[in-house]
C-alpha positions, 0 to 999 in steps of 0.5 A: 504699665508694667515694667519691673527693669526699667531704670529711666522713664521719660513721658510728655503728655498734653490732656487739654488736647482731648476732651476725654484724656483728662478722665483718666490715670497713668499708672507706672509700675517700676520698682527699679525706676530711678530716673523719672521725667514728666512734661505736660499740664497734669490733666491725668493723674500720674500714679508711680507704684513701688518705684525708687525714683532719685532723679526728677525732672517735671515741667507743667504748663497750665492752659489758662483758657480752660478754667474748668480744668484748673480747679484741681491744679494744686491737688494734682501737683501736691499728689505728684510731689507726694510720690517722689518724696524720696528723691535726691534731685528734683528739677520742678519747671512750673509755668503759671502754676502758682498763679492759679494754685498758690496752695500747691506748696502750702503743705509739701511733703518731706523731702528726707533725701533731696540734696538738690532743688532747682525751681523756676516759679516760686513765691518766698512763702512757697520757697520757705515751705519747701526748705523746711522740708529738706533737711539735708538739701546741699544745693539751691538753685532758683532759675527765675527769681522769685514771685512777689509775695508777702515781704514780712514772710522773711522777717519772722521765718525760722531758719530752715534746718538745711541752712544750719547743717547742709546748704552749701550752694545757692544759685539765683538767676534772673535776679530783678533787684525787687526787695523780696529778692534782696531780703531773701539773698540777705536771709540766706546770707545771714543763716545759712552756715555751712554755705560756700557758693553764692552765685546772682545772675541779674535778669536780662532786662536790667541791661536797659535799665537805669538801675546802678548794678554795682551799688547793688552788689555793694549792697549785697556784698555788705550784708551779714554773712554767717559763713566765714568761707562763703564765695559770692559772685554777682554777675554784671548784665553787661557780660550777657 
């Protein structure tokens, strides 16, 4: 597709619905494209030619019933991200992607312009890799907590550059009070020197658990803070 004047483009395509579509590629030539939205299963390769995209919204859902087509998911994810490395605002909604392509963020591209990042499916290792490659990140939003992974990863992890110079807003939604999630919160508070706002929203299921969220809040508020002017807000499950 050639559209030299196109500025915004949105596509929703599910290749798994066809037996042949996964063999094709979607090529978009739009040098003035600034806003790009994709929703699908990445059965087709998406090729963005000569674009200057600044805002990207991506939804990827994996078809677990088709084992043959899941082999190259990690490659396709990395290929898509590599084409939008100049993005400033990035929202990635992955569903079951990391279950079958845990290497998708092992070597993420460098997002030198990225200031706002939203993720809904991420491991601790993947998150750190992305943060290290996003030196001027200002806002980080985790929409669905953090998947269980190696809890030692935060203990020896070097501090991302954005923590030292630019990260001001951290939103942690669907907080499940897992040990890894508490360690992540502690890591952010201890190292984000410019942090101004931290918001932690408890997962809905905690309303029906016997976890004392007031004690959890006290624990979080007791963590050492690198920033002297950070505002910390912990939502109560009873407020839903």
